[in-house]
N, C-alpha and C positions, 0 to 999 in steps of 0.2 A: 317927382315922378320919374326922372332920368335915372336915379339911384334905383328905383323899384324894378324898371326894366333891366337895367344892369343886373341887378340880383337875379331875377327870373333867368335871364341868358346864361349867367354863372351856373346856377343850378342845373339848368337844362343841359349844358354843356358838360357838367360833371356826371349826371345822370346817364346822358347818351354814351359817355365815354366807359362808364361801369357796364353798362348793357352790351357795349361792345365786347369789352374784355370777357365779361362772363360768357356771352353768346359763343365766342370763339374758342371757349377752353375745349381743349382735345381731351377725348377720353380713350385715344388710341385707335390705330387702325386696326381693322380686323378683316377677315375673310369669312363667311359663312353661308348659310343657305337661304338667307334674307328672313326667316322665321326668328331668328333668336331662340331656337328652341334647345341649345346644347351647347356648353361650354367648350365640349370637345371640337366643336364645328368653328370655333373662334380662332384666328390665328393673327399673329402679328404681321407686318410687313416684312420681317427678317425670314419668317415661316414662308411667306408667298415666295420671297426670292429663292428659298432653298427649295422649295416645289418646283419652281421654273428651272433651276439649274439641274434639279433630278432630272427633269423631262428632257431636258437639253442633253444631258450624258447619255440617255438611253438612244439620242439620235444623232449623237456628233459623228460628223464625217458622213453621214447619208448622203448620196450624191444628189446633185440638182437633175430634176427632169421636168419639162414644162407639162402642166397637166397631171404629174405624178402624185400618188398620195399613198406611198408606201416605203418600206425599207430599201426597196430596188431603185428609187428615186422619188423625189418629192419637191413640189414648187414651194414658194414663199408663203403664198396665202394658205396652201392646204396645210402646211407646217403650224401656220398661227392657228388656224381652225382646229387642228389636233390638239395643239397645245392649250388652248382655252377649254375645249372638252376635256382633257385630261386633268388640268390643274384646278380650273374653276367649275367644271360640271356645266358650262355655259355653251350654246350653240350660236357659232357666228357663220355669216355667210361665206361662201366658198371663194369669192373673188377679191382680190385687193381694192377694186372699186368700191365695192359694196361695204367692205371692212372700213375703207375710210370715211364713210358716212355714218358709222356707228357712234354711240354716246356723245360725248362734247369734247371739243377743242381742249387741249392742255399746252400751256407754255414750256419751251423746251427746258427751262430752269426749274420747272415744277413736276418733272417726270417721277412717276413711281413704278415699282415693279407691277407688271401687266398692262401697262400703257403701250398702245400701239404706235409704233414709229413708221412714218411713211415718206417714200423718197420718190422723186422724179428721176429715173435713170436716163431717160431720154424723152423726145418729145410726146411719146405716146406710150411709154413703158412705166408702170409704177411698180415700187417695191414694197414689202412691209415686213416688219419685224417685231418682235416683243421685249420690251425694257426689262431687263433683269435686275439691274441696280445702277445708280449714278448713272453714267453716260455709256453703260454697256447694254447691249441688245442682242437677241438670239434672232438668228435668221438662215435664210438658205442662200448661198453665194452660187452662182453658176459654175465658178472654176473650183471652190473647195467645200461645197455641199454644205450642210448643217455646221454652223460655226457661231461663234461670239465676236462681235466688232465694237469699235467705240464711235460713239457719235461724233467724237472731235478728230477722227481719223480724216485726212485731207479731202480723199473721195466722199464720204459719206456726208461731211460738213458741207461740202459744195451742192450734193444732190438732195439734201434736207428739204422736205416739204412742209409737213406738219404732224402733229402727234393728237391722238385721241384717246380717250379714257371710255370704253365701253362699259355697260354696267355689267360688273363682274362679281358682285358680292363684296367687294371691298368698300368700307366705309371709313371715312376720316373723321 
């Protein structure tokens, strides 16, 4: 009886492992309109990164202005909102607080291009940016305007709050 139970357990474990491995097979990450209607609408994460960097280069150096939403000055949440509309054709809420509630939480070591990174810069102030690759994110600095910073920078490392992955058409 014990040998039969042991054999059934072993077979179950092997089957579970095989199911897990094949269930986790990655078909590649892509961005599209969610309909799967066109191969031209499918992009790799590298392509998403390039699109985000292209958006960034159009806005690089634009000054910070609280409540701003244009080339004469923009704040962090408007920049993120505009980036999502431009790159992903997705409407995000206007405020950092509302953007912080989108999608689902992402561990810092699992960030992908397009994820939102959020920071507590003071007791009541929150800041948001968009991951472009690895530990780099684009955002709007009060001093330097639109720029790219590293998450492992001592300032941002201390202020890091969380990351979220909004529904943006990227599938993994």
